[in-house]
N, CA, C and O atoms as a Tinker XYZ file with bonds, in Angstrom:
   332  protein
     1  N      0.842000   -1.170000    0.000000    73     2
     2  CA     0.000000    0.000000    0.000000    64     1     3
     3  C      0.887000    1.233000    0.000000    63     2     4     5
     4  O      1.177000    1.780000    1.064000    81     3
     5  N      1.322000    1.681000   -1.167000    73     3     6
     6  CA     2.188000    2.845000   -1.221000    64     5     7
     7  C      1.451000    4.135000   -0.859000    63     6     8     9
     8  O      0.383000    4.429000   -1.396000    81     7
     9  N      2.034000    4.885000    0.045000    73     7    10
    10  CA     1.559000    6.239000    0.310000    64     9    11
    11  C      2.178000    7.111000   -0.774000    63    10    12    13
    12  O      3.400000    7.232000   -0.856000    81    11
    13  N      1.346000    7.712000   -1.597000    73    11    14
    14  CA     1.872000    8.517000   -2.700000    64    13    15
    15  C      2.018000    9.986000   -2.311000    63    14    16    17
    16  O      2.708000   10.748000   -2.988000    81    15
    17  N      1.362000   10.377000   -1.215000    73    15    18
    18  CA     1.491000   11.758000   -0.735000    64    17    19
    19  C      0.964000   11.835000    0.690000    63    18    20    21
    20  O      0.145000   11.020000    1.117000    81    19
    21  N      1.446000   12.818000    1.399000    73    19    22
    22  CA     0.867000   13.206000    2.682000    64    21    23
    23  C      0.580000   14.693000    2.561000    63    22    24    25
    24  O      1.484000   15.501000    2.348000    81    23
    25  N     -0.689000   15.039000    2.700000    73    23    26
    26  CA    -1.110000   16.423000    2.516000    64    25    27
    27  C     -1.852000   16.864000    3.768000    63    26    28    29
    28  O     -2.900000   16.315000    4.109000    81    27
    29  N     -1.300000   17.860000    4.449000    73    27    30
    30  CA    -1.890000   18.371000    5.696000    64    29    31
    31  C     -2.198000   17.260000    6.690000    63    30    32    33
    32  O     -3.207000   17.312000    7.394000    81    31
    33  N     -1.335000   16.265000    6.745000    73    31    34
    34  CA    -1.497000   15.173000    7.695000    64    33    35
    35  C     -2.361000   14.023000    7.211000    63    34    36    37
    36  O     -2.495000   13.024000    7.918000    81    35
    37  N     -2.947000   14.131000    6.040000    73    35    38
    38  CA    -3.763000   13.058000    5.466000    64    37    39
    39  C     -2.891000   12.218000    4.540000    63    38    40    41
    40  O     -2.177000   12.750000    3.689000    81    39
    41  N     -2.958000   10.896000    4.716000    73    39    42
    42  CA    -2.216000    9.997000    3.829000    64    41    43
    43  C     -3.041000    9.729000    2.585000    63    42    44    45
    44  O     -4.230000    9.423000    2.673000    81    43
    45  N     -2.411000    9.845000    1.434000    73    43    46
    46  CA    -3.049000    9.536000    0.155000    64    45    47
    47  C     -2.402000    8.253000   -0.346000    63    46    48    49
    48  O     -1.191000    8.197000   -0.562000    81    47
    49  N     -3.231000    7.217000   -0.528000    73    47    50
    50  CA    -2.737000    5.866000   -0.774000    64    49    51
    51  C     -3.362000    5.297000   -2.037000    63    50    52    53
    52  O     -4.535000    5.533000   -2.327000    81    51
    53  N     -2.559000    4.539000   -2.788000    73    51    54
    54  CA    -3.064000    3.685000   -3.862000    64    53    55
    55  C     -2.681000    2.262000   -3.488000    63    54    56    57
    56  O     -1.499000    1.943000   -3.364000    81    55
    57  N     -3.678000    1.410000   -3.309000    73    55    58
    58  CA    -3.412000    0.006000   -2.982000    64    57    59
    59  C     -2.925000   -0.717000   -4.231000    63    58    60    61
    60  O     -3.480000   -0.536000   -5.315000    81    59
    61  N     -1.889000   -1.535000   -4.079000    73    59    62
    62  CA    -1.287000   -2.189000   -5.241000    64    61    63
    63  C     -2.174000   -3.261000   -5.857000    63    62    64    65
    64  O     -2.050000   -3.532000   -7.051000    81    63
    65  N     -3.051000   -3.870000   -5.100000    73    63    66
    66  CA    -3.920000   -4.922000   -5.635000    64    65    67
    67  C     -5.348000   -4.407000   -5.795000    63    66    68    69
    68  O     -6.306000   -5.148000   -5.574000    81    67
    69  N     -5.490000   -3.151000   -6.176000    73    67    70
    70  CA    -6.814000   -2.535000   -6.266000    64    69    71
    71  C     -7.375000   -2.650000   -7.678000    63    70    72    73
    72  O     -6.742000   -3.247000   -8.549000    81    71
    73  N     -8.523000   -2.099000   -7.907000    73    71    74
    74  CA    -9.292000   -2.252000   -9.142000    64    73    75
    75  C     -9.580000   -0.888000   -9.748000    63    74    76    77
    76  O     -9.422000    0.145000   -9.098000    81    75
    77  N    -10.004000   -0.904000  -10.996000    73    75    78
    78  CA   -10.448000    0.310000  -11.668000    64    77    79
    79  C    -11.843000    0.674000  -11.197000    63    78    80    81
    80  O    -12.541000   -0.194000  -10.674000    81    79
    81  N    -12.275000    1.892000  -11.353000    73    79    82
    82  CA   -11.590000    3.016000  -11.967000    64    81    83
    83  C    -10.495000    3.571000  -11.061000    63    82    84    85
    84  O    -10.437000    3.264000   -9.870000    81    83
    85  N     -9.637000    4.386000  -11.646000    73    83    86
    86  CA    -8.528000    4.980000  -10.901000    64    85    87
    87  C     -9.072000    5.787000   -9.724000    63    86    88    89
    88  O     -9.991000    6.592000   -9.872000    81    87
    89  N     -8.482000    5.551000   -8.556000    73    87    90
    90  CA    -8.938000    6.233000   -7.349000    64    89    91
    91  C     -7.832000    6.250000   -6.306000    63    90    92    93
    92  O     -6.854000    5.510000   -6.405000    81    91
    93  N     -8.001000    7.105000   -5.308000    73    91    94
    94  CA    -7.087000    7.152000   -4.172000    64    93    95
    95  C     -7.894000    6.998000   -2.896000    63    94    96    97
    96  O     -9.078000    7.328000   -2.838000    81    95
    97  N     -7.220000    6.488000   -1.876000    73    95    98
    98  CA    -7.775000    6.400000   -0.533000    64    97    99
    99  C     -7.097000    7.493000    0.281000    63    98   100   101
   100  O     -5.869000    7.562000    0.329000    81    99
   101  N     -7.883000    8.336000    0.914000    73    99   102
   102  CA    -7.334000    9.375000    1.787000    64   101   103
   103  C     -7.659000    8.963000    3.214000    63   102   104   105
   104  O     -8.821000    8.805000    3.586000    81   103
   105  N     -6.603000    8.794000    4.006000    73   103   106
   106  CA    -6.750000    8.259000    5.355000    64   105   107
   107  C     -6.434000    9.355000    6.366000    63   106   108   109
   108  O     -5.370000    9.973000    6.338000    81   107
   109  N     -7.395000    9.572000    7.258000    73   107   110
   110  CA    -7.231000   10.532000    8.343000    64   109   111
   111  C     -7.529000    9.846000    9.662000    63   110   112   113
   112  O     -7.724000    8.631000    9.705000    81   111
   113  N     -7.565000   10.606000   10.720000    73   111   114
   114  CA    -7.821000   10.056000   12.057000    64   113   115
   115  C     -9.266000    9.570000   12.146000    63   114   116   117
   116  O    -10.191000   10.373000   12.266000    81   115
   117  N     -9.454000    8.255000   12.085000    73   115   118
   118  CA   -10.782000    7.670000   12.244000    64   117   119
   119  C    -11.627000    7.604000   10.992000    63   118   120   121
   120  O    -12.817000    7.299000   11.076000    81   119
   121  N    -11.053000    7.881000    9.835000    73   119   122
   122  CA   -11.848000    7.795000    8.608000    64   121   123
   123  C    -10.968000    7.483000    7.406000    63   122   124   125
   124  O     -9.747000    7.634000    7.434000    81   123
   125  N    -11.641000    7.042000    6.352000    73   123   126
   126  CA   -11.007000    6.831000    5.049000    64   125   127
   127  C    -12.011000    7.239000    3.980000    63   126   128   129
   128  O    -13.165000    6.812000    4.000000    81   127
   129  N    -11.560000    8.065000    3.051000    73   127   130
   130  CA   -12.401000    8.523000    1.947000    64   129   131
   131  C    -11.782000    8.023000    0.651000    63   130   132   133
   132  O    -10.578000    8.159000    0.435000    81   131
   133  N    -12.611000    7.444000   -0.208000    73   131   134
   134  CA   -12.148000    7.021000   -1.528000    64   133   135
   135  C    -12.645000    8.049000   -2.543000    63   134   136   137
   136  O    -13.844000    8.301000   -2.666000    81   135
   137  N    -11.689000    8.633000   -3.266000    73   135   138
   138  CA   -12.005000    9.594000   -4.317000    64   137   139
   139  C    -11.697000    8.970000   -5.666000    63   138   140   141
   140  O    -10.568000    8.539000   -5.900000    81   139
   141  N    -12.688000    8.913000   -6.567000    73   139   142
   142  CA   -12.413000    8.568000   -7.960000    64   141   143
   143  C    -11.671000    9.744000   -8.579000    63   142   144   145
   144  O    -12.017000   10.904000   -8.351000    81   143
   145  N    -10.641000    9.427000   -9.370000    73   143   146
   146  CA    -9.808000   10.474000   -9.958000    64   145   147
   147  C    -10.339000   11.000000  -11.289000    63   146   148   149
   148  O    -10.056000   12.136000  -11.668000    81   147
   149  N    -11.109000   10.174000  -11.997000    73   147   150
   150  CA   -11.586000   10.542000  -13.333000    64   149   151
   151  C    -10.432000   11.029000  -14.205000    63   150   152   153
   152  O    -10.452000   12.130000  -14.756000    81   151
   153  N     -9.431000   10.166000  -14.305000    73   151   154
   154  CA    -8.202000   10.473000  -15.041000    64   153   155
   155  C     -8.507000   10.731000  -16.514000    63   154   156   157
   156  O     -9.454000   10.178000  -17.074000    81   155
   157  N     -7.700000   11.567000  -17.120000    73   155   158
   158  CA    -6.435000   12.089000  -16.631000    64   157   159
   159  C     -6.523000   13.435000  -15.926000    63   158   160   161
   160  O     -5.541000   13.855000  -15.314000    81   159
   161  N     -7.657000   14.130000  -15.984000    73   159   162
   162  CA    -7.706000   15.507000  -15.470000    64   161   163
   163  C     -8.804000   15.778000  -14.449000    63   162   164   165
   164  O     -9.061000   16.937000  -14.123000    81   163
   165  N     -9.456000   14.737000  -13.937000    73   163   166
   166  CA   -10.516000   14.965000  -12.954000    64   165   167
   167  C    -11.827000   15.305000  -13.626000    63   166   168   169
   168  O    -11.984000   15.122000  -14.834000    81   167
   169  N    -12.766000   15.799000  -12.843000    73   167   170
   170  CA   -12.681000   16.199000  -11.445000    64   169   171
   171  C    -12.821000   15.009000  -10.498000    63   170   172   173
   172  O    -13.246000   13.925000  -10.896000    81   171
   173  N    -12.459000   15.232000   -9.253000    73   171   174
   174  CA   -12.629000   14.216000   -8.217000    64   173   175
   175  C    -14.104000   13.992000   -7.950000    63   174   176   177
   176  O    -14.920000   14.898000   -8.119000    81   175
   177  N    -14.441000   12.785000   -7.532000    73   175   178
   178  CA   -15.744000   12.574000   -6.913000    64   177   179
   179  C    -15.591000   11.536000   -5.814000    63   178   180   181
   180  O    -14.770000   10.624000   -5.905000    81   179
   181  N    -16.393000   11.694000   -4.781000    73   179   182
   182  CA   -16.332000   10.800000   -3.625000    64   181   183
   183  C    -17.047000    9.507000   -3.973000    63   182   184   185
   184  O    -18.203000    9.521000   -4.396000    81   183
   185  N    -16.350000    8.382000   -3.793000    73   183   186
   186  CA   -16.954000    7.081000   -4.041000    64   185   187
   187  C    -17.398000    6.406000   -2.760000    63   186   188   189
   188  O    -18.434000    5.740000   -2.734000    81   187
   189  N    -16.622000    6.571000   -1.690000    73   187   190
   190  CA   -16.947000    5.866000   -0.452000    64   189   191
   191  C    -16.351000    6.610000    0.738000    63   190   192   193
   192  O    -15.294000    7.234000    0.639000    81   191
   193  N    -17.051000    6.530000    1.859000    73   191   194
   194  CA   -16.568000    7.109000    3.110000    64   193   195
   195  C    -16.728000    6.058000    4.193000    63   194   196   197
   196  O    -17.813000    5.506000    4.375000    81   195
   197  N    -15.646000    5.781000    4.913000    73   195   198
   198  CA   -15.686000    4.860000    6.054000    64   197   199
   199  C    -15.267000    5.644000    7.294000    63   198   200   201
   200  O    -14.271000    6.366000    7.273000    81   199
   201  N    -16.022000    5.499000    8.358000    73   199   202
   202  CA   -15.724000    6.231000    9.583000    64   201   203
   203  C    -16.506000    7.534000    9.633000    63   202   204   205
   204  O    -17.380000    7.789000    8.804000    81   203
   205  N    -16.174000    8.345000   10.613000    73   203   206
   206  CA   -16.883000    9.612000   10.805000    64   205   207
   207  C    -16.019000   10.768000   10.330000    63   206   208   209
   208  O    -14.881000   10.951000   10.762000    81   207
   209  N    -16.603000   11.541000    9.425000    73   207   210
   210  CA   -15.921000   12.721000    8.896000    64   209   211
   211  C    -16.995000   13.707000    8.433000    63   210   212   213
   212  O    -17.982000   13.309000    7.816000    81   211
   213  N    -16.802000   14.975000    8.729000    73   211   214
   214  CA   -17.795000   15.992000    8.373000    64   213   215
   215  C    -17.730000   16.324000    6.883000    63   214   216   217
   216  O    -16.707000   16.131000    6.226000    81   215
   217  N    -18.843000   16.824000    6.377000    73   215   218
   218  CA   -18.883000   17.278000    4.981000    64   217   219
   219  C    -17.856000   18.383000    4.751000    63   218   220   221
   220  O    -17.242000   18.458000    3.687000    81   219
   221  N    -17.678000   19.227000    5.740000    73   219   222
   222  CA   -16.701000   20.316000    5.629000    64   221   223
   223  C    -15.286000   19.762000    5.448000    63   222   224   225
   224  O    -14.518000   20.263000    4.628000    81   223
   225  N    -14.949000   18.726000    6.219000    73   223   226
   226  CA   -13.623000   18.115000    6.103000    64   225   227
   227  C    -13.454000   17.441000    4.750000    63   226   228   229
   228  O    -12.386000   17.525000    4.144000    81   227
   229  N    -14.494000   16.778000    4.276000    73   227   230
   230  CA   -14.434000   16.138000    2.957000    64   229   231
   231  C    -14.157000   17.188000    1.881000    63   230   232   233
   232  O    -13.307000   16.982000    1.015000    81   231
   233  N    -14.865000   18.298000    1.935000    73   231   234
   234  CA   -14.655000   19.373000    0.958000    64   233   235
   235  C    -13.251000   19.942000    1.056000    63   234   236   237
   236  O    -12.619000   20.233000    0.040000    81   235
   237  N    -12.767000   20.099000    2.273000    73   235   238
   238  CA   -11.417000   20.635000    2.476000    64   237   239
   239  C    -10.372000   19.697000    1.880000    63   238   240   241
   240  O     -9.452000   20.135000    1.188000    81   239
   241  N    -10.524000   18.403000    2.156000    73   239   242
   242  CA    -9.576000   17.422000    1.625000    64   241   243
   243  C     -9.630000   17.411000    0.099000    63   242   244   245
   244  O     -8.592000   17.377000   -0.561000    81   243
   245  N    -10.830000   17.439000   -0.456000    73   243   246
   246  CA   -10.962000   17.455000   -1.916000    64   245   247
   247  C    -10.240000   18.661000   -2.510000    63   246   248   249
   248  O     -9.566000   18.538000   -3.533000    81   247
   249  N    -10.375000   19.816000   -1.879000    73   247   250
   250  CA    -9.707000   21.010000   -2.413000    64   249   251
   251  C     -8.187000   20.917000   -2.272000    63   250   252   253
   252  O     -7.453000   21.508000   -3.064000    81   251
   253  N     -7.717000   20.179000   -1.268000    73   251   254
   254  CA    -6.274000   19.995000   -1.090000    64   253   255
   255  C     -5.681000   19.042000   -2.124000    63   254   256   257
   256  O     -4.558000   19.243000   -2.588000    81   255
   257  N     -6.440000   18.000000   -2.486000    73   255   258
   258  CA    -5.870000   17.006000   -3.395000    64   257   259
   259  C     -6.212000   17.260000   -4.864000    63   258   260   261
   260  O     -5.569000   16.701000   -5.752000    81   259
   261  N     -7.211000   18.091000   -5.124000    73   259   262
   262  CA    -7.609000   18.385000   -6.512000    64   261   263
   263  C     -6.422000   18.832000   -7.380000    63   262   264   265
   264  O     -6.309000   18.372000   -8.516000    81   263
   265  N     -5.534000   19.711000   -6.889000    73   263   266
   266  CA    -4.407000   20.131000   -7.733000    64   265   267
   267  C     -3.424000   19.004000   -8.073000    63   266   268   269
   268  O     -2.572000   19.165000   -8.946000    81   267
   269  N     -3.542000   17.885000   -7.394000    73   267   270
   270  CA    -2.611000   16.773000   -7.597000    64   269   271
   271  C     -3.174000   15.658000   -8.477000    63   270   272   273
   272  O     -2.548000   14.606000   -8.605000    81   271
   273  N     -4.332000   15.866000   -9.080000    73   271   274
   274  CA    -4.979000   14.801000   -9.858000    64   273   275
   275  C     -4.054000   14.234000  -10.932000    63   274   276   277
   276  O     -3.952000   13.014000  -11.065000    81   275
   277  N     -3.390000   15.071000  -11.685000    73   275   278
   278  CA    -2.528000   14.582000  -12.765000    64   277   279
   279  C     -1.423000   13.692000  -12.198000    63   278   280   281
   280  O     -1.137000   12.631000  -12.754000    81   279
   281  N     -0.808000   14.111000  -11.107000    73   279   282
   282  CA     0.249000   13.307000  -10.478000    64   281   283
   283  C     -0.312000   12.001000   -9.925000    63   282   284   285
   284  O      0.327000   10.955000  -10.039000    81   283
   285  N     -1.492000   12.055000   -9.331000    73   283   286
   286  CA    -2.093000   10.834000   -8.788000    64   285   287
   287  C     -2.481000    9.878000   -9.913000    63   286   288   289
   288  O     -2.353000    8.663000   -9.758000    81   287
   289  N     -2.949000   10.404000  -11.035000    73   287   290
   290  CA    -3.257000    9.553000  -12.190000    64   289   291
   291  C     -1.987000    8.882000  -12.713000    63   290   292   293
   292  O     -2.014000    7.714000  -13.101000    81   291
   293  N     -0.889000    9.612000  -12.722000    73   291   294
   294  CA     0.390000    9.022000  -13.146000    64   293   295
   295  C      0.812000    7.915000  -12.187000    63   294   296   297
   296  O      1.320000    6.881000  -12.621000    81   295
   297  N      0.607000    8.119000  -10.897000    73   295   298
   298  CA     0.944000    7.082000   -9.907000    64   297   299
   299  C      0.050000    5.861000  -10.095000    63   298   300   301
   300  O      0.522000    4.728000  -10.002000    81   299
   301  N     -1.238000    6.083000  -10.360000    73   299   302
   302  CA    -2.151000    4.959000  -10.611000    64   301   303
   303  C     -1.659000    4.158000  -11.817000    63   302   304   305
   304  O     -1.585000    2.930000  -11.775000    81   303
   305  N     -1.329000    4.868000  -12.880000    73   303   306
   306  CA    -0.880000    4.205000  -14.109000    64   305   307
   307  C      0.393000    3.403000  -13.863000    63   306   308   309
   308  O      0.553000    2.315000  -14.415000    81   307
   309  N      1.296000    3.926000  -13.044000    73   307   310
   310  CA     2.538000    3.223000  -12.710000    64   309   311
   311  C      2.246000    1.889000  -12.021000    63   310   312   313
   312  O      2.913000    0.892000  -12.298000    81   311
   313  N      1.266000    1.865000  -11.137000    73   311   314
   314  CA     0.959000    0.654000  -10.367000    64   313   315
   315  C     -0.018000   -0.283000  -11.071000    63   314   316   317
   316  O      0.043000   -1.498000  -10.877000    81   315
   317  N     -0.927000    0.273000  -11.895000    73   315   318
   318  CA    -2.026000   -0.532000  -12.438000    64   317   319
   319  C     -2.165000   -0.510000  -13.951000    63   318   320   321
   320  O     -2.987000   -1.244000  -14.499000    81   319
   321  N     -1.396000    0.300000  -14.628000    73   319   322
   322  CA    -1.596000    0.420000  -16.067000    64   321   323
   323  C     -2.701000    1.412000  -16.358000    63   322   324   325
   324  O     -2.852000    2.412000  -15.655000    81   323
   325  N     -3.474000    1.134000  -17.399000    73   323   326
   326  CA    -4.502000    2.074000  -17.852000    64   325   327
   327  C     -5.484000    2.405000  -16.739000    63   326   328   329
   328  O     -5.694000    1.611000  -15.822000    81   327
   329  N     -6.084000    3.591000  -16.830000    73   327   330
   330  CA    -7.009000    4.080000  -15.817000    64   329   331
   331  C     -8.238000    3.221000  -15.734000    63   330   332
   332  O     -9.127000    3.492000  -14.927000    81   331
């Protein structure tokens, strides 16, 4: 489970044995959010939320990782091939 980034204390992970569509797992204290990347240029959309996290925090995290979509898509492609 490579951590591809840490942004404001949130781990952004791509699991090596995961499935399409291209997505990242964002792990925080007590929660995990799965964002579909919609490669190659986004936009992000929330696919799944596990644990307790406010809508405000979800929006904040999305705004933090949105600028990194192209890099995250490249990381997905490195581990899994096509999006």
